[in-house]
All heavy atoms as an XYZ file, in Angstrom:
1040
protein
N      93.275     81.122     80.864
C      92.950     81.885     79.674
C      91.763     82.791     79.956
O      91.205     82.780     81.017
C      92.628     80.949     78.520
C      93.799     80.106     78.095
S      95.083     81.176     77.390
C      96.432     80.063     77.370
N      91.349     83.559     79.017
C      90.316     84.564     79.223
C      88.947     83.969     79.475
O      88.630     82.874     79.048
N      88.161     84.710     80.173
C      86.791     84.324     80.464
C      85.883     84.963     79.418
O      86.135     86.068     78.956
C      86.436     84.833     81.866
O      85.060     84.868     82.043
N      84.797     84.290     79.072
C      83.860     84.854     78.106
C      83.167     86.092     78.660
O      82.753     86.954     77.925
C      82.807     83.821     77.718
C      83.399     82.729     76.862
O      84.396     82.922     76.183
N      82.790     81.562     76.910
N      83.027     86.178     79.995
C      82.337     87.316     80.583
C      83.266     88.455     80.918
O      82.820     89.550     81.155
C      81.583     86.884     81.856
O      82.543     86.360     82.787
C      80.534     85.846     81.545
N      84.578     88.229     80.968
C      85.523     89.280     81.307
C      86.755     89.160     80.427
O      87.687     88.449     80.761
C      85.905     89.197     82.782
C      86.813     90.345     83.204
O      87.160     91.184     82.347
O      87.169     90.400     84.374
N      86.774     89.848     79.301
C      87.893     89.700     78.368
C      89.205     90.278     78.884
O      90.235     90.072     78.281
C      87.416     90.463     77.129
C      86.412     91.425     77.644
C      85.762     90.758     78.820
N      89.199     90.987     80.040
C      90.444     91.537     80.563
C      91.167     90.575     81.497
O      92.267     90.852     81.918
C      90.195     92.854     81.325
O      89.391     92.572     82.476
C      89.531     93.886     80.440
N      90.581     89.453     81.817
C      91.240     88.488     82.701
C      92.398     87.842     81.963
O      92.335     87.570     80.787
C      90.255     87.408     83.153
C      89.190     87.942     84.076
C      88.262     86.855     84.526
N      88.865     86.010     85.533
C      88.864     86.278     86.826
N      88.335     87.383     87.262
N      89.401     85.446     87.687
N      93.468     87.595     82.685
C      94.628     86.966     82.072
C      95.241     85.960     83.031
O      95.206     86.136     84.232
C      95.645     88.023     81.652
C      96.055     88.934     82.774
C      96.655     90.215     82.203
N      96.884     91.157     83.263
C      96.011     92.048     83.704
N      94.834     92.128     83.168
N      96.310     92.857     84.685
N      95.793     84.908     82.485
C      96.400     83.863     83.279
C      97.911     83.961     83.183
O      98.450     84.060     82.089
C      95.952     82.474     82.791
O      94.535     82.418     82.867
C      96.561     81.376     83.629
N      98.572     83.939     84.310
C     100.030     83.992     84.364
C     100.487     82.992     85.420
O     100.183     83.142     86.590
C     100.532     85.400     84.751
C     102.052     85.451     84.794
C      99.997     86.452     83.795
N     101.194     81.963     85.006
C     101.743     80.976     85.935
C     100.728     80.482     86.959
O     100.966     80.507     88.147
C     102.954     81.559     86.669
C     104.177     81.820     85.824
C     105.272     82.424     86.663
C     104.679     80.549     85.169
N      99.591     80.093     86.503
C      98.587     79.565     87.414
C      97.850     80.634     88.181
O      97.240     80.368     89.190
N      97.918     81.874     87.737
C      97.217     82.953     88.402
C      96.352     83.666     87.386
O      96.611     83.636     86.199
C      98.204     83.963     89.014
O      99.026     84.459     87.974
C      99.058     83.318     90.079
N      95.312     84.310     87.867
C      94.429     85.074     86.994
C      94.297     86.459     87.599
O      94.070     86.600     88.790
C      93.036     84.411     86.897
C      92.116     85.250     86.037
C      93.150     83.008     86.344
N      94.441     87.507     86.787
C      94.310     88.875     87.277
C      93.363     89.668     86.415
O      93.134     89.337     85.260
N      92.807     90.725     86.983
C      91.958     91.637     86.227
C      92.481     93.039     86.420
O      93.174     93.318     87.375
C      90.494     91.585     86.708
O      90.452     91.975     88.078
C      89.894     90.219     86.533
N      92.148     93.936     85.528
C      92.569     95.328     85.655
C      91.898     96.010     86.825
O      90.938     95.516     87.393
N      92.423     97.164     87.200
C      91.907     97.907     88.344
C      90.508     98.444     88.077
O      90.191     98.874     86.986
C      92.841     99.052     88.693
N      89.712     98.447     89.104
C      88.379     99.002     89.095
C      88.355    100.064     90.177
O      88.714     99.787     91.318
C      87.359     97.904     89.403
C      85.910     98.313     89.580
C      85.364     98.892     88.274
C      85.088     97.129     90.023
N      87.992    101.293     89.852
C      87.963    102.372     90.836
C      86.575    102.431     91.441
O      85.574    102.494     90.738
C      88.340    103.725     90.198
C      88.268    104.840     91.222
C      89.727    103.647     89.581
N      86.547    102.404     92.776
C      85.289    102.365     93.506
C      85.241    103.475     94.544
O      86.268    103.863     95.093
C      85.145    101.018     94.226
C      85.216     99.790     93.328
C      85.371     98.539     94.165
C      83.976     99.708     92.464
N      84.035    103.942     94.863
C      83.859    104.916     95.936
C      83.923    104.221     97.275
O      83.485    103.091     97.426
N      84.504    104.904     98.254
C      84.610    104.306     99.587
C      83.426    104.682    100.451
O      83.347    104.266    101.598
C      85.913    104.749    100.265
O      85.896    106.148    100.475
N      82.529    105.490     99.908
C      81.363    105.868    100.684
C      81.579    107.141    101.480
O      80.681    107.647    102.110
N      82.790    107.688    101.497
C      83.089    108.903    102.228
C      83.697    109.903    101.267
O      84.751    109.658    100.700
C      84.074    108.632    103.357
S      83.447    107.494    104.590
N      83.037    111.031    101.082
C      83.597    112.065    100.215
C      84.733    112.774    100.928
O      84.543    113.335    101.984
N      85.904    112.743    100.370
C      87.071    113.388    100.966
C      87.244    114.736    100.278
O      88.056    114.877     99.368
C      88.318    112.519    100.801
C      88.250    111.185    101.485
S      88.360    111.317    103.257
C      90.047    111.848    103.446
N      86.467    115.722    100.706
C      86.540    117.036    100.084
C      87.938    117.598    100.273
O      88.526    117.508    101.343
C      85.499    117.969    100.709
C      84.043    117.567    100.470
C      83.110    118.519    101.192
C      83.728    117.538     98.991
N      88.475    118.169     99.210
C      89.799    118.759     99.282
C      90.917    117.782     98.989
O      92.053    118.179     98.820
N      90.649    116.501     98.961
C      91.675    115.516     98.645
C      91.677    115.351     97.132
O      90.687    114.948     96.544
C      91.378    114.189     99.336
C      92.503    113.183     99.155
C      92.435    112.132    100.241
N      93.443    111.131    100.018
C      94.644    111.150    100.588
N      94.961    112.110    101.413
N      95.522    110.203    100.335
N      92.801    115.626     96.492
C      92.877    115.619     95.040
C      92.945    114.225     94.446
O      93.064    113.223     95.145
N      92.883    114.202     93.136
C      93.009    112.952     92.392
C      94.453    112.493     92.416
O      95.371    113.300     92.304
C      92.552    113.156     90.940
O      91.170    113.518     90.943
C      92.749    111.898     90.099
N      94.645    111.202     92.569
C      95.983    110.617     92.526
C      96.102    109.778     91.254
O      95.141    109.117     90.855
C      96.289    109.769     93.778
C      95.421    108.533     93.856
C      97.734    109.367     93.838
N      97.246    109.883     90.610
C      97.577    108.985     89.509
C      98.687    108.085     90.014
O      99.720    108.569     90.492
C      98.055    109.771     88.269
O      96.997    110.631     87.837
C      98.432    108.824     87.140
N      98.454    106.798     89.962
C      99.424    105.833     90.481
C      99.691    104.759     89.445
O      98.807    104.370     88.682
C      98.903    105.194     91.765
N     100.918    104.283     89.432
C     101.304    103.149     88.607
C     101.587    102.002     89.561
O     102.190    102.196     90.616
C     102.541    103.475     87.789
C     102.926    102.372     86.831
C     104.001    102.834     85.855
O     104.547    103.918     85.963
N     104.292    101.987     84.894
N     101.141    100.794     89.194
C     101.355     99.662     90.082
C     101.674     98.403     89.297
O     101.381     98.290     88.111
C     100.134     99.428     90.985
C      98.910     98.962     90.248
C      98.628     97.607     90.143
C      98.044     99.865     89.652
C      97.503     97.163     89.460
C      96.922     99.431     88.973
C      96.664     98.081     88.884
O      95.550     97.647     88.201
N     102.295     97.464     90.018
C     102.613     96.158     89.445
C     102.468     95.112     90.545
O     102.877     95.336     91.676
C     104.036     96.134     88.902
C     104.393     94.787     88.267
S     106.060     94.737     87.574
C     107.046     95.016     89.021
N     101.874     93.985     90.190
C     101.762     92.827     91.073
C     102.401     91.664     90.330
O     102.072     91.437     89.162
C     100.291     92.459     91.373
C      99.473     93.683     91.786
C     100.221     91.352     92.419
C      97.969     93.435     91.773
N     103.291     90.922     91.011
C     103.932     89.803     90.341
C     104.375     88.749     91.350
O     104.600     89.048     92.520
C     105.130     90.269     89.521
C     106.262     90.825     90.341
C     107.411     91.339     89.491
O     107.388     91.149     88.268
O     108.331     91.923     90.070
N     104.512     87.495     90.880
C     105.090     86.456     91.727
C     106.568     86.755     91.968
O     107.256     87.234     91.060
C     104.933     85.170     90.917
C     103.982     85.489     89.817
C     104.067     86.961     89.593
N     107.061     86.508     93.177
C     108.455     86.771     93.505
C     109.392     85.942     92.643
O     110.457     86.410     92.233
C     108.718     86.515     95.011
C     110.199     86.501     95.332
C     107.996     87.564     95.843
N     108.997     84.712     92.317
C     109.882     83.835     91.543
C     109.874     84.143     90.048
O     110.437     83.398     89.252
C     109.550     82.372     91.798
C     108.151     81.991     91.333
O     107.419     82.845     90.795
O     107.784     80.812     91.520
N     109.248     85.240     89.659
C     109.243     85.650     88.255
C     108.119     85.002     87.480
O     107.133     84.535     88.027
N     108.257     85.005     86.174
C     107.257     84.370     85.325
C     106.220     85.318     84.782
O     105.236     84.899     84.195
N     106.398     86.621     84.963
C     105.448     87.575     84.405
C     104.590     88.209     85.463
O     104.376     87.664     86.541
N     104.090     89.394     85.158
C     103.296     90.131     86.140
C     101.825     89.731     86.065
O     101.330     89.319     85.021
C     103.446     91.635     85.921
O     102.845     92.034     84.722
N     101.154     89.848     87.204
C      99.708     89.651     87.264
C      99.009     90.907     86.762
O      97.973     90.841     86.133
C      99.268     89.364     88.691
C      99.863     88.128     89.338
C      99.501     88.073     90.805
C      99.380     86.891     88.617
N      99.594     92.058     87.101
C      99.069     93.352     86.661
C     100.220     94.326     86.572
O     101.143     94.294     87.378
C      98.046     93.900     87.660
O      96.835     93.230     87.568
N     100.130     95.205     85.610
C     101.098     96.282     85.435
C     100.310     97.397     84.780
O     100.036     97.346     83.581
C     102.259     95.816     84.559
C     103.389     96.828     84.493
O     103.235     97.945     85.029
O     104.417     96.496     83.888
N      99.887     98.389     85.577
C      98.917     99.342     85.066
C      99.077    100.705     85.726
O      99.803    100.859     86.699
C      97.513     98.794     85.336
O      96.540     99.508     84.628
N      98.341    101.671     85.208
C      98.258    103.012     85.766
C      96.783    103.301     86.019
O      95.921    102.893     85.230
C      98.838    104.010     84.773
C      98.980    105.406     85.297
C      99.680    106.315     84.302
O     100.837    106.013     83.933
O      99.061    107.329     83.902
N      96.504    104.012     87.114
C      95.121    104.262     87.479
C      94.990    105.660     88.075
O      95.900    106.140     88.748
C      94.602    103.178     88.460
C      95.348    103.207     89.775
C      93.119    103.276     88.678
N      93.861    106.335     87.786
C      93.511    107.613     88.404
C      92.447    107.339     89.454
O      91.438    106.667     89.160
C      92.957    108.588     87.366
C      93.996    109.021     86.353
O      95.170    109.201     86.758
O      93.643    109.180     85.170
N      92.655    107.885     90.667
C      91.718    107.644     91.773
C      91.336    108.987     92.377
O      92.190    109.699     92.928
C      92.357    106.752     92.863
C      93.009    105.511     92.254
C      91.313    106.376     93.908
C      93.935    104.771     93.205
N      90.067    109.349     92.279
C      89.586    110.593     92.867
C      89.632    110.519     94.386
O      89.568    109.425     94.969
C      88.155    110.890     92.416
C      88.077    111.212     90.944
O      89.002    111.775     90.368
N      86.967    110.846     90.321
N      89.708    111.681     95.025
C      89.695    111.729     96.486
C      88.483    111.014     97.059
O      87.382    111.134     96.535
N      88.693    110.246     98.112
C      87.604    109.499     98.746
C      87.305    108.169     98.096
O      86.393    107.469     98.512
N      88.066    107.787     97.074
C      87.852    106.526     96.369
C      89.064    105.620     96.499
O      90.111    106.031     97.009
C      87.577    106.789     94.891
C      86.275    107.516     94.661
O      85.263    107.217     95.275
N      86.299    108.499     93.787
N      88.911    104.406     96.023
C      90.020    103.455     95.996
C      89.938    102.625     94.713
O      88.882    102.497     94.123
C      90.035    102.556     97.239
C      88.762    101.808     97.471
N      87.703    102.338     98.170
C      88.369    100.568     97.090
C      86.724    101.458     98.214
N      87.100    100.371     97.556
N      91.085    102.101     94.309
C      91.149    101.204     93.158
C      91.376     99.790     93.670
O      92.070     99.582     94.668
C      92.292    101.607     92.222
N      90.790     98.833     92.978
C      90.885     97.425     93.351
C      91.331     96.634     92.131
O      90.745     96.770     91.063
C      89.516     96.895     93.843
C      89.564     95.399     94.082
C      89.059     97.641     95.080
N      92.368     95.828     92.289
C      92.804     94.938     91.216
C      92.749     93.519     91.774
O      93.574     93.134     92.610
C      94.210     95.286     90.742
C      94.563     94.589     89.439
O      94.037     93.489     89.172
O      95.364     95.146     88.676
N      91.765     92.767     91.328
C      91.556     91.406     91.836
C      92.387     90.404     91.041
O      92.578     90.560     89.835
C      90.083     91.032     91.731
C      89.188     91.918     92.579
C      87.733     91.536     92.446
O      87.385     90.412     92.834
O      86.975     92.381     91.920
N      92.867     89.377     91.751
C      93.593     88.292     91.096
C      93.337     87.004     91.851
O      92.902     87.014     93.005
C      95.094     88.593     90.990
C      95.794     88.822     92.304
C      96.477     87.798     92.929
C      95.783     90.071     92.900
C      97.135     88.002     94.126
C      96.445     90.301     94.096
C      97.122     89.260     94.712
N      93.562     85.896     91.168
C      93.302     84.581     91.733
C      94.561     83.736     91.619
O      95.240     83.755     90.594
C      92.153     83.923     90.976
C      91.670     82.640     91.614
C      90.387     82.158     90.959
O      89.480     82.977     90.753
O      90.324     80.977     90.642
N      94.858     83.010     92.693
C      96.015     82.118     92.712
C      95.530     80.680     92.752
O      94.660     80.340     93.551
C      96.901     82.403     93.924
C      97.459     83.822     94.024
C      98.188     84.015     95.340
C      98.362     84.112     92.847
N      96.080     79.851     91.906
C      95.697     78.442     91.865
C      96.529     77.587     92.814
O      96.191     76.438     93.064
C      95.808     77.917     90.438
C      94.801     78.559     89.509
C      94.915     78.080     88.082
O      95.805     77.261     87.775
O      94.106     78.522     87.256
N      97.624     78.158     93.335
C      98.482     77.446     94.285
C      99.160     78.479     95.175
O      99.142     79.673     94.880
C      99.526     76.601     93.552
C     100.427     77.412     92.660
C     101.331     76.540     91.795
O     100.962     75.400     91.471
O     102.411     77.027     91.453
N      99.754     78.036     96.278
C     100.471     78.940     97.162
C     101.574     79.639     96.373
O     102.345     78.995     95.665
C     101.072     78.166     98.357
O      99.990     77.560     99.084
C     101.850     79.087     99.275
N     101.598     80.969     96.465
C     102.518     81.785     95.675
C     102.998     82.950     96.515
O     102.207     83.583     97.222
C     101.810     82.338     94.418
O     101.221     81.258     93.690
C     102.768     83.091     93.514
N     104.278     83.257     96.423
C     104.820     84.440     97.074
C     104.685     85.614     96.103
O     105.141     85.545     94.967
C     106.283     84.212     97.449
C     106.830     85.261     98.376
C     108.228     84.922     98.875
O     108.844     83.968     98.363
O     108.695     85.634     99.772
N     104.031     86.677     96.568
C     103.681     87.820     95.734
C     104.444     89.060     96.202
O     104.691     89.237     97.384
C     102.160     88.113     95.841
C     101.347     86.944     95.296
C     101.770     89.412     95.160
C     101.496     86.711     93.825
N     104.767     89.928     95.242
C     105.267     91.262     95.575
C     104.445     92.279     94.789
O     103.906     91.971     93.729
C     106.757     91.398     95.267
C     107.093     91.496     93.808
C     108.577     91.810     93.595
N     109.102     90.882     92.617
C     110.211     90.182     92.735
N     110.948     90.300     93.805
N     110.591     89.359     91.808
N     104.360     93.491     95.361
C     103.707     94.561     94.611
C     104.440     95.872     94.853
O     105.088     96.060     95.872
C     102.217     94.682     94.942
C     101.877     95.323     96.270
C     101.869     96.717     96.394
C     101.537     94.563     97.367
C     101.536     97.310     97.597
C     101.209     95.152     98.571
C     101.212     96.523     98.685
O     100.895     97.113     99.879
N     104.322     96.744     93.866
C     104.864     98.094     93.946
C     103.786     99.050     93.462
O     103.140     98.796     92.444
C     106.114     98.244     93.055
O     107.097     97.303     93.473
C     106.684     99.646     93.138
N     103.582    100.126     94.214
C     102.681    101.203     93.801
C     103.467    102.498     93.920
O     104.064    102.762     94.967
C     101.424    101.284     94.695
C     100.521    102.430     94.236
C     100.666     99.973     94.721
N     103.474    103.279     92.864
C     104.146    104.582     92.889
C     103.188    105.679     92.503
O     102.496    105.576     91.490
N     103.129    106.723     93.324
C     102.292    107.880     93.016
C     103.013    108.720     91.965
O     104.145    109.148     92.177
C     102.008    108.711     94.282
C     101.286    110.007     93.921
C     101.203    107.901     95.286
N     102.380    108.907     90.830
C     102.935    109.740     89.759
C     102.556    111.202     89.958
O     103.320    112.099     89.627
C     102.461    109.240     88.400
C     102.816    107.794     88.065
C     102.191    107.385     86.743
C     104.318    107.582     88.053
N     101.351    111.429     90.491
C     100.908    112.787     90.829
C      99.783    112.681     91.844
O      99.044    111.702     91.868
C     100.440    113.541     89.582
O      99.274    112.961     89.051
N      99.686    113.700     92.695
C      98.624    113.740     93.686
C      99.102    113.356     95.072
O     100.301    113.217     95.317
N      98.149    113.184     95.986
C      98.479    112.909     97.388
C      99.002    111.488     97.598
O      98.948    110.641     96.706
C      97.135    113.097     98.098
C      96.109    112.814     97.059
C      96.706    113.270     95.759
N      99.503    111.248     98.799
C      99.978    109.910     99.154
C      98.802    108.936     99.216
O      97.638    109.334     99.291
C     100.711    109.946    100.490
O      99.857    110.418    101.506
N      99.108    107.646     99.177
C      98.083    106.591     99.145
C      98.333    105.573    100.257
O      99.400    105.560    100.883
C      98.077    105.859     97.775
C      99.493    105.381     97.354
C      97.526    106.755     96.696
C      99.877    104.037     97.841
N      97.352    104.740    100.482
C      97.491    103.522    101.277
C      97.371    102.363    100.296
O      96.610    102.451     99.325
C      96.380    103.390    102.324
C      96.356    104.520    103.333
O      97.415    105.152    103.555
O      95.284    104.785    103.894
N      98.124    101.294    100.529
C      98.037    100.117     99.658
C      98.154     98.869    100.513
O      98.918     98.840    101.487
C      99.133    100.152     98.596
N      97.389     97.841    100.155
C      97.416     96.590    100.902
C      96.722     95.501    100.103
O      95.979     95.785     99.166
C      96.744     96.748    102.279
C      95.451     97.522    102.250
C      94.252     96.878    101.968
C      95.441     98.881    102.477
C      93.065     97.585    101.923
C      94.252     99.605    102.439
C      93.060     98.954    102.166
N      96.992     94.261    100.485
C      96.342     93.093     99.885
C      95.256     92.592    100.826
O      95.433     92.603    102.050
C      97.357     91.970     99.652
C      98.496     92.269     98.683
C      99.544     91.157     98.742
C      97.976     92.441     97.266
N      94.146     92.143    100.252
C      93.067     91.537    101.023
C      92.582     90.279    100.316
O      92.742     90.139     99.105
C      91.861     92.491    101.227
C      92.225     93.671    102.101
C      91.282     92.957     99.900
N      91.974     89.379    101.085
C      91.330     88.218    100.470
C      89.909     88.616    100.062
O      89.460     89.742    100.319
C      91.349     87.012    101.410
C      90.597     87.234    102.715
O      89.723     88.133    102.804
O      90.876     86.500    103.677
N      89.208     87.703     99.419
C      87.882     88.008     98.870
C      86.879     88.407     99.946
O      86.083     89.338     99.742
C      87.356     86.808     98.073
N      86.898     87.739    101.106
C      85.948     88.079    102.173
C      86.175     89.494    102.689
O      85.226     90.236    102.944
C      86.050     87.081    103.328
C      85.516     85.702    102.954
O      84.713     85.595    102.006
O      85.903     84.722    103.628
N      87.434     89.875    102.853
C      87.727     91.218    103.338
C      87.471     92.279    102.276
O      87.110     93.401    102.602
C      89.148     91.289    103.892
C      89.211     90.673    105.276
O      88.715     91.240    106.236
N      89.796     89.490    105.366
N      87.617     91.939    101.000
C      87.237     92.870     99.940
C      85.735     93.127     99.995
O      85.289     94.273     99.889
C      87.636     92.334     98.567
C      87.297     93.244     97.390
C      87.940     94.626     97.530
C      87.704     92.587     96.080
N      84.953     92.072    100.220
C      83.499     92.242    100.371
C      83.186     93.165    101.546
O      82.288     94.005    101.461
C      82.815     90.890    100.576
C      82.811     90.037     99.323
O      83.060     90.567     98.216
O      82.574     88.805     99.460
N      83.928     93.027    102.643
C      83.712     93.875    103.822
C      84.024     95.342    103.497
O      83.278     96.242    103.913
C      84.566     93.387    104.992
N      85.088     95.585    102.756
C      85.424     96.962    102.351
C      84.272     97.551    101.558
O      83.824     98.669    101.825
C      86.714     96.995    101.499
C      87.938     96.642    102.341
C      86.889     98.371    100.848
C      89.204     96.418    101.515
N      83.786     96.805    100.576
C      82.729     97.308     99.701
C      81.417     97.520    100.455
O      80.600     98.348    100.050
C      82.529     96.385     98.502
C      83.781     96.211     97.644
C      84.502     97.505     97.281
O      83.861     98.566     97.161
O      85.725     97.457     97.128
N      81.227     96.801    101.562
C      80.025     96.966    102.379
C      80.214     98.050    103.437
O      79.298     98.326    104.216
C      79.665     95.632    103.041
N      81.407     98.658    103.491
C      81.680     99.700    104.479
C      81.904     99.155    105.881
O      81.750     99.878    106.866
N      82.282     97.889    105.969
C      82.501     97.241    107.261
C      83.987     97.193    107.591
O      84.831     97.416    106.728
C      81.941     95.814    107.222
C      80.463     95.753    106.914
C      79.977     94.346    106.635
O      80.805     93.412    106.582
O      78.763     94.186    106.451
N      84.300     96.851    108.849
C      85.684     96.670    109.250
C      86.283     95.472    108.525
O      85.579     94.520    108.174
N      87.602     95.518    108.303
C      88.265     94.442    107.576
C      89.714     94.367    108.016
O      90.247     95.295    108.626
C      88.183     94.677    106.065
C      89.003     95.851    105.615
C      90.297     95.679    105.120
C      88.505     97.146    105.708
C      91.058     96.763    104.730
C      89.261     98.233    105.313
C      90.540     98.041    104.822
N      90.350     93.253    107.678
C      91.786     93.107    107.912
C      92.472     92.839    106.575
O      91.919     92.185    105.701
C      92.117     91.966    108.895
O      91.569     90.754    108.394
C      91.547     92.248    110.276
N      93.676     93.360    106.466
C      94.501     93.134    105.282
C      95.426     91.957    105.556
O      95.580     91.517    106.706
C      95.307     94.384    104.960
N      96.056     91.449    104.524
C      97.027     90.369    104.657
C      98.223     90.917    105.440
O      98.768     91.969    105.100
C      97.495     89.864    103.269
C      96.304     89.417    102.406
C      98.569     88.798    103.404
C      95.556     88.229    102.921
N      98.611     90.213    106.496
C      99.763     90.631    107.293
C     100.992     90.783    106.407
O     101.244     89.955    105.539
C     100.047     89.627    108.410
C      99.020     89.688    109.530
O      98.452     90.774    109.763
O      98.792     88.645    110.175
N     101.728     91.852    106.638
C     102.940     92.109    105.874
C     102.717     92.812    104.549
O     103.676     93.065    103.819
N     101.453     93.137    104.224
C     101.166     93.745    102.919
C     100.749     95.207    103.008
O     100.467     95.830    101.995
C     100.057     92.970    102.204
O      98.779     93.287    102.743
N     100.725     95.782    104.204
C     100.128     97.104    104.410
C     101.175     98.215    104.329
O     102.203     98.167    105.002
C      99.439     97.169    105.789
C      98.398     96.062    105.916
C      98.813     98.542    106.009
C      97.881     95.856    107.331
N     100.899     99.214    103.494
C     101.687    100.448    103.437
C     100.706    101.610    103.554
O      99.744    101.684    102.792
C     102.455    100.563    102.103
O     103.305     99.435    101.954
C     103.296    101.832    102.073
N     100.937    102.507    104.534
C     100.034    103.630    104.762
C     100.723    104.962    104.485
O     101.913    105.130    104.761
C      99.532    103.620    106.209
C      98.762    102.374    106.648
C      98.390    102.477    108.124
C      97.531    102.158    105.792
N      99.941    105.905    103.944
C     100.351    107.293    103.747
C     101.722    107.397    103.082
O     102.663    107.979    103.629
C     100.339    108.036    105.081
C     100.382    109.547    104.894
O      99.929    110.031    103.830
O     100.885    110.238    105.801
N     101.844    106.816    101.899
C     103.133    106.751    101.210
C     103.011    107.189     99.759
O     101.945    107.082     99.153
C     103.667    105.326    101.267
N     104.108    107.681     99.211
C     104.174    107.970     97.787
C     104.664    106.764     97.009
O     104.430    106.663     95.808
C     105.066    109.181     97.536
C     104.428    110.463     98.033
C     105.204    111.699     97.663
O     106.124    111.613     96.823
O     104.886    112.766     98.217
N     105.344    105.840     97.712
C     105.787    104.584     97.114
C     105.488    103.458     98.096
O     105.860    103.536     99.269
C     107.295    104.596     96.788
C     107.744    103.235     96.278
C     107.627    105.675     95.772
N     104.800    102.445     97.631
C     104.548    101.229     98.415
C     105.284    100.103     97.711
O     105.025     99.830     96.551
C     103.054    100.926     98.483
N     106.211     99.490     98.420
C     107.013     98.425     97.832
C     107.004     97.250     98.797
O     107.748     97.257     99.778
C     108.437     98.928     97.573
C     109.227     98.001     96.692
O     108.679     97.084     96.103
N     110.508     98.252     96.592
N     106.161     96.272     98.551
C     106.028     95.108     99.427
C     106.568     93.902     98.680
O     106.119     93.581     97.583
C     104.556     94.904     99.848
C     104.394     93.610    100.607
C     104.095     96.089    100.682
N     107.524     93.228     99.287
C     108.224     92.130     98.633
C     108.123     90.874     99.483
O     108.611     90.857    100.614
C     109.701     92.502     98.438
C     110.412     91.571     97.479
O     109.734     90.904     96.690
O     111.648     91.538     97.519
N     107.456     89.865     98.961
C     107.475     88.568     99.613
C     106.342     88.278    100.575
O     106.581     87.941    101.726
N     105.105     88.403    100.137
C     103.943     88.010    100.932
C     103.441     86.685    100.376
O     103.039     86.609     99.216
C     102.829     89.071    100.867
C     101.605     88.617    101.634
C     103.331     90.409    101.376
N     103.483     85.633    101.201
C     103.044     84.317    100.738
C     101.536     84.188    100.890
O     100.993     84.405    101.968
C     103.749     83.211    101.521
C     103.444     81.829    100.961
C     104.302     80.756    101.585
O     105.477     80.651    101.213
O     103.768     80.032    102.444
N     100.879     83.849     99.791
C      99.422     83.704     99.758
C      99.071     82.292     99.330
O      99.665     81.759     98.397
C      98.809     84.698     98.774
C      99.107     86.177     99.019
C      98.533     87.022     97.880
C      98.554     86.624    100.356
N      98.089     81.700    100.001
C      97.595     80.381     99.619
C      96.700     80.525     98.387
O      96.313     81.628     98.015
C      96.822     79.765    100.774
C      97.685     79.500    101.996
C      96.895     78.889    103.135
O      95.694     78.576    102.961
O      97.490     78.722    104.206
N      96.356     79.410     97.779
C      95.433     79.430     96.642
C      94.148     80.141     97.059
O      93.652     79.946     98.167
C      95.128     78.011     96.180
N      93.635     80.999     96.175
C      92.402     81.715     96.482
C      92.316     83.026     95.733
O      93.143     83.328     94.877
N      91.300     83.816     96.076
C      91.053     85.102     95.432
C      91.520     86.238     96.333
O      91.211     86.254     97.528
C      89.561     85.270     95.147
O      89.131     84.280     94.241
N      92.223     87.202     95.729
C      92.810     88.313     96.456
C      92.647     89.594     95.647
O      92.279     89.557     94.477
C      94.303     88.067     96.705
C      94.556     86.847     97.548
C      94.760     85.606     96.961
C      94.560     86.939     98.934
C      94.974     84.472     97.737
C      94.776     85.811     99.718
C      94.987     84.590     99.112
O      95.193     83.467     99.883
N      92.959     90.720     96.281
C      92.934     92.000     95.589
C      93.985     92.920     96.181
O      94.240     92.892     97.392
C      91.564     92.654     95.701
N      94.579     93.720     95.316
C      95.393     94.851     95.743
C      94.446     96.037     95.824
O      93.712     96.322     94.868
C      96.507     95.146     94.733
C      97.302     96.437     94.969
C      98.072     96.384     96.295
C      98.242     96.698     93.809
N      94.430     96.716     96.968
C      93.610     97.908     97.154
C      94.556     99.100     97.248
O      95.501     99.087     98.038
C      92.748     97.814     98.430
C      91.952     99.089     98.644
C      91.827     96.597     98.368
N      94.314    100.109     96.420
C      95.056    101.364     96.460
C      94.047    102.436     96.865
O      93.100    102.708     96.117
C      95.689    101.694     95.094
C      96.545    100.533     94.605
C      96.510    102.986     95.193
C      96.994    100.657     93.158
N      94.234    103.014     98.042
C      93.225    103.897     98.622
C      93.665    105.356     98.605
O      94.772    105.681     99.007
C      92.943    103.465    100.061
C      91.876    104.322    100.701
O      90.799    104.476    100.091
O      92.112    104.844    101.812
N      92.763    106.214     98.142
C      92.941    107.665     98.168
C      91.816    108.259     99.013
O      91.113    109.161     98.612
C      92.916    108.240     96.743
C      93.194    109.732     96.716
O      93.741    110.290     97.655
N      92.814    110.383     95.628
N      91.620    107.664    100.179
C      90.538    108.093    101.062
C      90.825    107.685    102.482
O      91.928    107.886    102.985
N      89.834    107.054    103.105
C      89.978    106.692    104.512
C      89.684    105.215    104.787
O      89.281    104.847    105.875
C      89.096    107.584    105.382
C      87.616    107.452    105.035
O      87.283    106.724    104.074
O      86.787    108.080    105.719
N      89.896    104.365    103.792
C      89.713    102.923    103.975
C      90.999    102.377    104.588
O      92.036    102.360    103.933
C      89.422    102.228    102.620
C      89.380    100.728    102.777
C      88.107    102.730    102.053
N      90.938    101.999    105.860
C      92.151    101.525    106.532
C      91.869    100.209    107.244
O      90.874    100.067    107.942
C      92.627    102.564    107.536
C      93.976    102.236    108.144
C      94.529    103.381    108.972
O      94.657    104.490    108.433
O      94.847    103.135    110.147
N      92.759     99.227    107.076
C      92.554     97.924    107.735
C      92.588     98.038    109.252
O      93.315     98.875    109.801
C      93.747     97.082    107.246
C      94.389     97.844    106.150
C      93.986     99.273    106.293
N      91.818     97.204    109.923
C      91.819     97.184    111.389
C      93.170     96.746    111.943
O      93.518     97.100    113.059
C      90.712     96.256    111.903
C      89.320     96.783    111.614
C      88.217     95.836    112.044
O      88.486     94.653    112.352
O      87.052     96.302    112.076
N      93.942     95.984    111.168
C      95.232     95.499    111.650
C      96.399     96.378    111.191
O      97.548     95.953    111.232
C      95.460     94.047    111.215
C      95.437     93.842    109.713
O      94.777     94.571    108.983
N      96.149     92.839    109.243
N      96.108     97.621    110.777
C      97.181     98.529    110.325
C      97.943     99.084    111.517
O      97.428     99.277    112.581
C      96.585     99.654    109.505
């Protein structure tokens, strides 16, 4: 259920998700336009989505949608560019999200990486219990394992 400190958190089948937060990547991508993207994150076995939203991301920035799993769950996500340049999309755990925000090297969850695409459709990434995030990048944040 909802947290007193974050009224946007929601619980779905033992998972908790929050809406997207747009963050700067630390590198201004001059000339790279704003992207509007629609995305959805959900368990493969159904039961409702963790997130289903639309987000605007200025050039050189990325959007982050954090979620928490209480048990091992197979996840799928879809990101579609509605307008603007292509995006990169991938899942990361909490430690690697911290590395992104610190401007350090990081790795994404294997099997979750889509680069330079107008549509990212990843189906069936098994994640253990823990904290994760979908990162939608309109800049130069790229996993070391891409």
